[in-house]
Biopython code that builds the backbone (N, CA, C, O; Angstrom):
import numpy as np
from Bio.PDB.StructureBuilder import StructureBuilder

atoms = [
    (1, "MET", "N", (-13.013, 120.142, -149.105)),
    (1, "MET", "CA", (-13.246, 120.406, -150.515)),
    (1, "MET", "C", (-13.087, 119.106, -151.296)),
    (1, "MET", "O", (-12.132, 118.360, -151.075)),
    (2, "GLY", "N", (-13.993, 118.837, -152.186)),
    (2, "GLY", "CA", (-13.978, 117.594, -152.952)),
    (2, "GLY", "C", (-12.934, 117.592, -154.051)),
    (2, "GLY", "O", (-12.347, 118.623, -154.379)),
    (3, "SER", "N", (-12.721, 116.434, -154.600)),
    (3, "SER", "CA", (-11.722, 116.275, -155.663)),
    (3, "SER", "C", (-12.247, 116.692, -157.027)),
    (3, "SER", "O", (-11.468, 116.828, -157.970)),
    (4, "GLY", "N", (-13.556, 116.897, -157.149)),
    (4, "GLY", "CA", (-14.123, 117.275, -158.441)),
    (4, "GLY", "C", (-14.504, 116.096, -159.310)),
    (4, "GLY", "O", (-14.943, 116.284, -160.444)),
    (5, "PHE", "N", (-14.347, 114.886, -158.805)),
    (5, "PHE", "CA", (-14.698, 113.704, -159.578)),
    (5, "PHE", "C", (-15.995, 113.103, -159.056)),
    (5, "PHE", "O", (-16.183, 112.941, -157.851)),
    (6, "ALA", "N", (-16.861, 112.783, -159.966)),
    (6, "ALA", "CA", (-18.103, 112.110, -159.600)),
    (6, "ALA", "C", (-17.860, 110.604, -159.623)),
    (6, "ALA", "O", (-17.149, 110.115, -160.501)),
    (7, "PRO", "N", (-18.433, 109.861, -158.681)),
    (7, "PRO", "CA", (-18.255, 108.410, -158.709)),
    (7, "PRO", "C", (-18.916, 107.804, -159.943)),
    (7, "PRO", "O", (-20.000, 108.217, -160.356)),
    (8, "VAL", "N", (-18.247, 106.832, -160.508)),
    (8, "VAL", "CA", (-18.761, 106.139, -161.685)),
    (8, "VAL", "C", (-19.147, 104.725, -161.263)),
    (8, "VAL", "O", (-18.292, 103.966, -160.806)),
    (9, "PRO", "N", (-20.415, 104.360, -161.409)),
    (9, "PRO", "CA", (-20.795, 102.997, -161.021)),
    (9, "PRO", "C", (-20.239, 101.977, -162.014)),
    (9, "PRO", "O", (-20.434, 102.097, -163.223)),
    (10, "LEU", "N", (-19.552, 100.986, -161.489)),
    (10, "LEU", "CA", (-19.039, 99.897, -162.319)),
    (10, "LEU", "C", (-19.874, 98.660, -162.034)),
    (10, "LEU", "O", (-20.081, 98.289, -160.879)),
    (11, "ARG", "N", (-20.349, 98.027, -163.094)),
    (11, "ARG", "CA", (-21.126, 96.797, -162.927)),
    (11, "ARG", "C", (-20.311, 95.643, -163.485)),
    (11, "ARG", "O", (-19.943, 95.635, -164.660)),
    (12, "PHE", "N", (-20.034, 94.673, -162.631)),
    (12, "PHE", "CA", (-19.308, 93.470, -163.009)),
    (12, "PHE", "C", (-20.311, 92.337, -163.160)),
    (12, "PHE", "O", (-21.321, 92.286, -162.458)),
    (13, "TRP", "N", (-20.022, 91.433, -164.081)),
    (13, "TRP", "CA", (-20.923, 90.316, -164.353)),
    (13, "TRP", "C", (-20.073, 89.086, -164.600)),
    (13, "TRP", "O", (-19.134, 89.131, -165.394)),
    (14, "SER", "N", (-20.387, 87.998, -163.936)),
    (14, "SER", "CA", (-19.663, 86.744, -164.125)),
    (14, "SER", "C", (-20.683, 85.645, -164.354)),
    (14, "SER", "O", (-21.677, 85.546, -163.634)),
    (15, "ASN", "N", (-20.427, 84.809, -165.372)),
    (15, "ASN", "CA", (-21.407, 83.783, -165.685)),
    (15, "ASN", "C", (-20.755, 82.629, -166.436)),
    (15, "ASN", "O", (-19.817, 82.827, -167.209)),
    (16, "ASN", "N", (-21.258, 81.431, -166.202)),
    (16, "ASN", "CA", (-20.901, 80.260, -166.989)),
    (16, "ASN", "C", (-21.862, 80.250, -168.172)),
    (16, "ASN", "O", (-23.063, 80.054, -167.987)),
    (17, "ILE", "N", (-21.355, 80.456, -169.379)),
    (17, "ILE", "CA", (-22.248, 80.655, -170.524)),
    (17, "ILE", "C", (-22.367, 79.449, -171.444)),
    (17, "ILE", "O", (-23.122, 79.504, -172.414)),
    (18, "TRP", "N", (-21.655, 78.370, -171.179)),
    (18, "TRP", "CA", (-21.821, 77.100, -171.903)),
    (18, "TRP", "C", (-21.711, 77.229, -173.414)),
    (18, "TRP", "O", (-22.518, 76.658, -174.148)),
    (19, "GLY", "N", (-20.741, 77.957, -173.868)),
    (19, "GLY", "CA", (-20.449, 78.010, -175.299)),
    (19, "GLY", "C", (-20.865, 79.298, -175.979)),
    (19, "GLY", "O", (-21.940, 79.841, -175.726)),
    (20, "LEU", "N", (-19.975, 79.777, -176.858)),
    (20, "LEU", "CA", (-20.238, 80.993, -177.639)),
    (20, "LEU", "C", (-19.859, 80.799, -179.096)),
    (20, "LEU", "O", (-19.424, 81.748, -179.747)),
    (21, "ASN", "N", (-20.014, 79.602, -179.619)),
    (21, "ASN", "CA", (-19.565, 79.342, -180.982)),
    (21, "ASN", "C", (-20.547, 79.774, -182.057)),
    (21, "ASN", "O", (-20.159, 79.855, -183.222)),
    (22, "THR", "N", (-21.788, 80.052, -181.727)),
    (22, "THR", "CA", (-22.744, 80.476, -182.759)),
    (22, "THR", "C", (-22.936, 81.990, -182.706)),
    (22, "THR", "O", (-22.914, 82.579, -181.626)),
    (23, "PRO", "N", (-23.123, 82.617, -183.856)),
    (23, "PRO", "CA", (-23.341, 84.071, -183.885)),
    (23, "PRO", "C", (-24.552, 84.500, -183.054)),
    (23, "PRO", "O", (-24.545, 85.578, -182.460)),
    (24, "GLU", "N", (-25.584, 83.667, -183.010)),
    (24, "GLU", "CA", (-26.783, 84.015, -182.248)),
    (24, "GLU", "C", (-26.486, 84.125, -180.759)),
    (24, "GLU", "O", (-26.963, 85.042, -180.090)),
    (25, "ARG", "N", (-25.703, 83.196, -180.246)),
    (25, "ARG", "CA", (-25.364, 83.237, -178.812)),
    (25, "ARG", "C", (-24.495, 84.446, -178.495)),
    (25, "ARG", "O", (-24.670, 85.079, -177.455)),
    (26, "ARG", "N", (-23.557, 84.772, -179.386)),
    (26, "ARG", "CA", (-22.710, 85.943, -179.158)),
    (26, "ARG", "C", (-23.542, 87.221, -179.193)),
    (26, "ARG", "O", (-23.360, 88.097, -178.348)),
    (27, "SER", "N", (-24.447, 87.340, -180.155)),
    (27, "SER", "CA", (-25.316, 88.523, -180.247)),
    (27, "SER", "C", (-26.182, 88.655, -179.004)),
    (27, "SER", "O", (-26.331, 89.743, -178.448)),
    (28, "HIS", "N", (-26.749, 87.538, -178.578)),
    (28, "HIS", "CA", (-27.601, 87.554, -177.389)),
    (28, "HIS", "C", (-26.802, 87.985, -176.157)),
    (28, "HIS", "O", (-27.285, 88.772, -175.343)),
    (29, "LEU", "N", (-25.590, 87.471, -176.026)),
    (29, "LEU", "CA", (-24.744, 87.837, -174.896)),
    (29, "LEU", "C", (-24.455, 89.334, -174.895)),
    (29, "LEU", "O", (-24.644, 90.001, -173.878)),
    (30, "LEU", "N", (-24.001, 89.866, -176.024)),
    (30, "LEU", "CA", (-23.664, 91.287, -176.090)),
    (30, "LEU", "C", (-24.884, 92.163, -175.830)),
    (30, "LEU", "O", (-24.778, 93.199, -175.173)),
    (31, "ARG", "N", (-26.027, 91.756, -176.338)),
    (31, "ARG", "CA", (-27.269, 92.509, -176.097)),
    (31, "ARG", "C", (-27.631, 92.482, -174.604)),
    (31, "ARG", "O", (-28.036, 93.500, -174.043)),
    (32, "THR", "N", (-27.484, 91.324, -173.974)),
    (32, "THR", "CA", (-27.773, 91.205, -172.545)),
    (32, "THR", "C", (-26.829, 92.063, -171.713)),
    (32, "THR", "O", (-27.261, 92.742, -170.781)),
    (33, "LEU", "N", (-25.547, 92.035, -172.047)),
    (33, "LEU", "CA", (-24.582, 92.856, -171.315)),
    (33, "LEU", "C", (-24.956, 94.328, -171.401)),
    (33, "LEU", "O", (-24.894, 95.046, -170.403)),
    (34, "TRP", "N", (-25.341, 94.780, -172.584)),
    (34, "TRP", "CA", (-25.700, 96.183, -172.770)),
    (34, "TRP", "C", (-26.983, 96.528, -172.003)),
    (34, "TRP", "O", (-27.055, 97.573, -171.355)),
    (35, "MET", "N", (-27.979, 95.664, -172.074)),
    (35, "MET", "CA", (-29.245, 95.934, -171.386)),
    (35, "MET", "C", (-29.064, 95.974, -169.863)),
    (35, "MET", "O", (-29.742, 96.736, -169.173)),
    (36, "GLU", "N", (-28.155, 95.159, -169.351)),
    (36, "GLU", "CA", (-27.891, 95.124, -167.911)),
    (36, "GLU", "C", (-26.863, 96.178, -167.488)),
    (36, "GLU", "O", (-26.520, 96.276, -166.310)),
    (37, "ARG", "N", (-26.378, 96.956, -168.440)),
    (37, "ARG", "CA", (-25.389, 98.020, -168.190)),
    (37, "ARG", "C", (-24.108, 97.485, -167.535)),
    (37, "ARG", "O", (-23.555, 98.094, -166.619)),
    (38, "VAL", "N", (-23.662, 96.344, -168.027)),
    (38, "VAL", "CA", (-22.451, 95.706, -167.504)),
    (38, "VAL", "C", (-21.232, 96.429, -168.054)),
    (38, "VAL", "O", (-21.143, 96.689, -169.254)),
    (39, "CYS", "N", (-20.293, 96.753, -167.174)),
    (39, "CYS", "CA", (-19.038, 97.384, -167.595)),
    (39, "CYS", "C", (-17.967, 96.341, -167.894)),
    (39, "CYS", "O", (-17.245, 96.451, -168.886)),
    (40, "ILE", "N", (-17.867, 95.334, -167.037)),
    (40, "ILE", "CA", (-16.866, 94.279, -167.214)),
    (40, "ILE", "C", (-17.546, 92.928, -167.013)),
    (40, "ILE", "O", (-18.197, 92.697, -165.995)),
    (41, "ALA", "N", (-17.388, 92.039, -167.994)),
    (41, "ALA", "CA", (-18.001, 90.709, -167.929)),
    (41, "ALA", "C", (-16.905, 89.652, -167.904)),
    (41, "ALA", "O", (-15.958, 89.707, -168.688)),
    (42, "PHE", "N", (-17.041, 88.701, -167.007)),
    (42, "PHE", "CA", (-16.144, 87.557, -166.919)),
    (42, "PHE", "C", (-16.940, 86.337, -167.364)),
    (42, "PHE", "O", (-17.918, 85.960, -166.718)),
    (43, "LEU", "N", (-16.528, 85.728, -168.454)),
    (43, "LEU", "CA", (-17.298, 84.649, -169.075)),
    (43, "LEU", "C", (-16.527, 83.338, -168.965)),
    (43, "LEU", "O", (-15.410, 83.227, -169.472)),
    (44, "GLN", "N", (-17.117, 82.352, -168.308)),
    (44, "GLN", "CA", (-16.487, 81.046, -168.179)),
    (44, "GLN", "C", (-17.171, 80.062, -169.112)),
    (44, "GLN", "O", (-18.320, 80.248, -169.513)),
    (45, "GLU", "N", (-16.432, 79.008, -169.446)),
    (45, "GLU", "CA", (-16.943, 77.927, -170.299)),
    (45, "GLU", "C", (-17.429, 78.441, -171.652)),
    (45, "GLU", "O", (-18.537, 78.127, -172.087)),
    (46, "THR", "N", (-16.593, 79.230, -172.304)),
    (46, "THR", "CA", (-16.954, 79.758, -173.622)),
    (46, "THR", "C", (-16.878, 78.685, -174.705)),
    (46, "THR", "O", (-17.523, 78.815, -175.745)),
    (47, "HIS", "N", (-16.101, 77.629, -174.476)),
    (47, "HIS", "CA", (-15.985, 76.487, -175.404)),
    (47, "HIS", "C", (-15.611, 76.911, -176.826)),
    (47, "HIS", "O", (-16.203, 76.429, -177.792)),
    (48, "PHE", "N", (-14.646, 77.799, -176.958)),
    (48, "PHE", "CA", (-14.203, 78.202, -178.287)),
    (48, "PHE", "C", (-13.569, 77.019, -179.003)),
    (48, "PHE", "O", (-12.916, 76.181, -178.381)),
    (49, "ARG", "N", (-13.764, 76.961, -180.297)),
    (49, "ARG", "CA", (-13.160, 75.897, -181.107)),
    (49, "ARG", "C", (-11.758, 76.323, -181.533)),
    (49, "ARG", "O", (-11.533, 77.484, -181.875)),
    (50, "GLY", "N", (-10.839, 75.401, -181.513)),
    (50, "GLY", "CA", (-9.493, 75.689, -181.991)),
    (50, "GLY", "C", (-8.722, 76.599, -181.056)),
    (50, "GLY", "O", (-9.028, 76.700, -179.868)),
    (51, "ASP", "N", (-7.713, 77.262, -181.612)),
    (51, "ASP", "CA", (-6.843, 78.091, -180.782)),
    (51, "ASP", "C", (-7.187, 79.576, -180.838)),
    (51, "ASP", "O", (-6.429, 80.395, -180.318)),
    (52, "THR", "N", (-8.302, 79.941, -181.451)),
    (52, "THR", "CA", (-8.698, 81.348, -181.508)),
    (52, "THR", "C", (-10.142, 81.500, -181.044)),
    (52, "THR", "O", (-10.913, 80.540, -181.027)),
    (53, "SER", "N", (-10.479, 82.706, -180.677)),
    (53, "SER", "CA", (-11.858, 82.981, -180.274)),
    (53, "SER", "C", (-12.644, 83.463, -181.485)),
    (53, "SER", "O", (-12.069, 84.054, -182.399)),
    (54, "PRO", "N", (-13.951, 83.219, -181.506)),
    (54, "PRO", "CA", (-14.776, 83.721, -182.604)),
    (54, "PRO", "C", (-14.898, 85.241, -182.500)),
    (54, "PRO", "O", (-14.661, 85.808, -181.433)),
    (55, "PRO", "N", (-15.262, 85.899, -183.589)),
    (55, "PRO", "CA", (-15.373, 87.361, -183.539)),
    (55, "PRO", "C", (-16.503, 87.798, -182.615)),
    (55, "PRO", "O", (-17.632, 87.319, -182.724)),
    (56, "MET", "N", (-16.187, 88.705, -181.714)),
    (56, "MET", "CA", (-17.192, 89.298, -180.834)),
    (56, "MET", "C", (-17.040, 90.810, -180.932)),
    (56, "MET", "O", (-16.613, 91.466, -179.983)),
    (57, "ARG", "N", (-17.391, 91.346, -182.080)),
    (57, "ARG", "CA", (-17.198, 92.770, -182.318)),
    (57, "ARG", "C", (-18.440, 93.553, -181.909)),
    (57, "ARG", "O", (-19.559, 93.236, -182.313)),
    (58, "ASP", "N", (-18.217, 94.565, -181.109)),
    (58, "ASP", "CA", (-19.303, 95.436, -180.684)),
    (58, "ASP", "C", (-18.673, 96.753, -180.248)),
    (58, "ASP", "O", (-17.747, 96.754, -179.437)),
    (59, "SER", "N", (-19.159, 97.865, -180.771)),
    (59, "SER", "CA", (-18.570, 99.163, -180.443)),
    (59, "SER", "C", (-18.750, 99.514, -178.971)),
    (59, "SER", "O", (-17.972, 100.296, -178.423)),
    (60, "ARG", "N", (-19.759, 98.951, -178.329)),
    (60, "ARG", "CA", (-19.980, 99.233, -176.908)),
    (60, "ARG", "C", (-19.035, 98.436, -176.018)),
    (60, "ARG", "O", (-18.791, 98.819, -174.874)),
    (61, "TYR", "N", (-18.508, 97.341, -176.528)),
    (61, "TYR", "CA", (-17.556, 96.502, -175.798)),
    (61, "TYR", "C", (-16.350, 96.254, -176.703)),
    (61, "TYR", "O", (-16.195, 95.162, -177.250)),
    (62, "PRO", "N", (-15.498, 97.266, -176.858)),
    (62, "PRO", "CA", (-14.412, 97.164, -177.837)),
    (62, "PRO", "C", (-13.224, 96.316, -177.392)),
    (62, "PRO", "O", (-12.388, 95.958, -178.222)),
    (63, "HIS", "N", (-13.127, 95.990, -176.118)),
    (63, "HIS", "CA", (-11.959, 95.272, -175.616)),
    (63, "HIS", "C", (-12.348, 93.879, -175.138)),
    (63, "HIS", "O", (-13.361, 93.696, -174.463)),
    (64, "GLY", "N", (-11.529, 92.911, -175.498)),
    (64, "GLY", "CA", (-11.767, 91.545, -175.046)),
    (64, "GLY", "C", (-10.449, 90.856, -174.766)),
    (64, "GLY", "O", (-9.459, 91.081, -175.462)),
    (65, "PHE", "N", (-10.439, 90.023, -173.753)),
    (65, "PHE", "CA", (-9.264, 89.247, -173.391)),
    (65, "PHE", "C", (-9.707, 87.794, -173.288)),
    (65, "PHE", "O", (-10.714, 87.489, -172.649)),
    (66, "TYR", "N", (-8.954, 86.902, -173.917)),
    (66, "TYR", "CA", (-9.380, 85.510, -174.040)),
    (66, "TYR", "C", (-8.272, 84.575, -173.584)),
    (66, "TYR", "O", (-7.089, 84.865, -173.762)),
    (67, "ALA", "N", (-8.663, 83.456, -172.995)),
    (67, "ALA", "CA", (-7.723, 82.402, -172.623)),
    (67, "ALA", "C", (-8.248, 81.104, -173.214)),
    (67, "ALA", "O", (-9.355, 80.673, -172.893)),
    (68, "ASN", "N", (-7.461, 80.484, -174.071)),
    (68, "ASN", "CA", (-7.853, 79.226, -174.708)),
    (68, "ASN", "C", (-6.923, 78.115, -174.248)),
    (68, "ASN", "O", (-5.720, 78.322, -174.089)),
    (69, "HIS", "N", (-7.484, 76.954, -174.040)),
    (69, "HIS", "CA", (-6.707, 75.770, -173.697)),
    (69, "HIS", "C", (-6.803, 74.826, -174.885)),
    (69, "HIS", "O", (-7.896, 74.386, -175.240)),
    (70, "LEU", "N", (-5.679, 74.512, -175.498)),
    (70, "LEU", "CA", (-5.691, 73.803, -176.776)),
    (70, "LEU", "C", (-6.099, 72.336, -176.690)),
    (70, "LEU", "O", (-6.587, 71.790, -177.680)),
    (71, "THR", "N", (-5.921, 71.682, -175.555)),
    (71, "THR", "CA", (-6.204, 70.247, -175.519)),
    (71, "THR", "C", (-7.643, 69.919, -175.139)),
    (71, "THR", "O", (-8.076, 68.781, -175.319)),
    (72, "THR", "N", (-8.383, 70.877, -174.625)),
    (72, "THR", "CA", (-9.779, 70.625, -174.272)),
    (72, "THR", "C", (-10.585, 71.909, -174.381)),
    (72, "THR", "O", (-10.066, 72.998, -174.135)),
    (73, "LYS", "N", (-11.846, 71.780, -174.748)),
    (73, "LYS", "CA", (-12.704, 72.954, -174.874)),
    (73, "LYS", "C", (-13.153, 73.493, -173.520)),
    (73, "LYS", "O", (-13.595, 74.639, -173.437)),
    (74, "SER", "N", (-13.052, 72.704, -172.467)),
    (74, "SER", "CA", (-13.701, 73.059, -171.206)),
    (74, "SER", "C", (-12.962, 74.100, -170.373)),
    (74, "SER", "O", (-13.448, 74.469, -169.304)),
    (75, "ARG", "N", (-11.810, 74.585, -170.821)),
    (75, "ARG", "CA", (-11.057, 75.532, -170.000)),
    (75, "ARG", "C", (-11.000, 76.936, -170.591)),
    (75, "ARG", "O", (-10.179, 77.738, -170.146)),
    (76, "HIS", "N", (-11.798, 77.252, -171.530)),
    (76, "HIS", "CA", (-11.733, 78.559, -172.174)),
    (76, "HIS", "C", (-12.496, 79.594, -171.368)),
    (76, "HIS", "O", (-13.577, 79.318, -170.849)),
    (77, "THR", "N", (-11.929, 80.783, -171.268)),
    (77, "THR", "CA", (-12.592, 81.892, -170.592)),
    (77, "THR", "C", (-12.422, 83.150, -171.427)),
    (77, "THR", "O", (-11.565, 83.214, -172.308)),
    (78, "ALA", "N", (-13.235, 84.135, -171.144)),
    (78, "ALA", "CA", (-13.142, 85.415, -171.843)),
    (78, "ALA", "C", (-13.589, 86.513, -170.904)),
    (78, "ALA", "O", (-14.334, 86.272, -169.954)),
    (79, "SER", "N", (-13.132, 87.710, -171.175)),
    (79, "SER", "CA", (-13.689, 88.868, -170.479)),
    (79, "SER", "C", (-13.878, 89.970, -171.497)),
    (79, "SER", "O", (-13.046, 90.162, -172.384)),
    (80, "LYS", "N", (-14.966, 90.686, -171.365)),
    (80, "LYS", "CA", (-15.278, 91.812, -172.241)),
    (80, "LYS", "C", (-15.493, 93.015, -171.347)),
    (80, "LYS", "O", (-16.066, 92.899, -170.263)),
    (81, "HIS", "N", (-15.039, 94.157, -171.797)),
    (81, "HIS", "CA", (-15.358, 95.343, -171.009)),
    (81, "HIS", "C", (-15.568, 96.534, -171.916)),
    (81, "HIS", "O", (-14.993, 96.652, -172.997)),
    (82, "SER", "N", (-16.414, 97.400, -171.423)),
    (82, "SER", "CA", (-16.715, 98.620, -172.157)),
    (82, "SER", "C", (-15.664, 99.662, -171.814)),
    (82, "SER", "O", (-14.890, 99.492, -170.872)),
    (83, "THR", "N", (-15.642, 100.723, -172.573)),
    (83, "THR", "CA", (-14.771, 101.841, -172.270)),
    (83, "THR", "C", (-15.431, 102.654, -171.172)),
    (83, "THR", "O", (-16.553, 103.134, -171.332)),
    (84, "VAL", "N", (-14.738, 102.805, -170.069)),
    (84, "VAL", "CA", (-15.276, 103.557, -168.939)),
    (84, "VAL", "C", (-14.672, 104.948, -168.986)),
    (84, "VAL", "O", (-13.452, 105.105, -168.981)),
    (85, "ARG", "N", (-15.522, 105.944, -169.030)),
    (85, "ARG", "CA", (-15.056, 107.329, -169.054)),
    (85, "ARG", "C", (-15.306, 107.947, -167.686)),
    (85, "ARG", "O", (-16.400, 107.840, -167.133)),
    (86, "VAL", "N", (-14.294, 108.583, -167.159)),
    (86, "VAL", "CA", (-14.424, 109.268, -165.882)),
    (86, "VAL", "C", (-14.291, 110.751, -166.163)),
    (86, "VAL", "O", (-13.309, 111.195, -166.756)),
    (87, "HIS", "N", (-15.280, 111.509, -165.736)),
    (87, "HIS", "CA", (-15.289, 112.947, -165.988)),
    (87, "HIS", "C", (-15.174, 113.697, -164.668)),
    (87, "HIS", "O", (-15.817, 113.341, -163.680)),
    (88, "GLY", "N", (-14.360, 114.721, -164.663)),
    (88, "GLY", "CA", (-14.275, 115.604, -163.510)),
    (88, "GLY", "C", (-15.312, 116.697, -163.621)),
    (88, "GLY", "O", (-16.199, 116.636, -164.472)),
    (89, "LYS", "N", (-15.204, 117.687, -162.772)),
    (89, "LYS", "CA", (-16.201, 118.753, -162.776)),
    (89, "LYS", "C", (-16.137, 119.604, -164.035)),
    (89, "LYS", "O", (-17.083, 120.334, -164.329)),
    (90, "ASP", "N", (-15.033, 119.524, -164.791)),
    (90, "ASP", "CA", (-14.914, 120.271, -166.048)),
    (90, "ASP", "C", (-15.461, 119.499, -167.229)),
    (90, "ASP", "O", (-15.388, 119.983, -168.358)),
    (91, "GLY", "N", (-16.009, 118.309, -167.008)),
    (91, "GLY", "CA", (-16.637, 117.556, -168.079)),
    (91, "GLY", "C", (-15.801, 116.494, -168.647)),
    (91, "GLY", "O", (-16.232, 115.792, -169.561)),
]
sb = StructureBuilder()
sb.init_structure("model")
sb.init_model(0)
sb.init_chain("A")
sb.init_seg("    ")
for serial, (resi, resn, name, xyz) in enumerate(atoms, 1):
    if name == "N":
        sb.init_residue(resn, " ", resi, " ")
    sb.init_atom(name, np.array(xyz, "f"), 0.0, 1.0, " ", f" {name:<3s}", serial, name[0])
structure = sb.get_structure()
């Protein structure tokens, strides 16, 4: 007898994106992630300026985790992930 859970496909995406400081690049990235149905994205070389990341707000990808290195732009990384819902046989 099964557990009643349907498998949920998770799509991971990792890419060196060479900077996300312009709104156009961030919009393009989020649109690409959605079109490719990516659940979790690992982004290297984001090149954020300063000690904070630029706004990357999107209801489809509400969670983001960022690592900034203050002495050089070349060590910044980010990950974005969508909310994954797992439904059993009761919905």
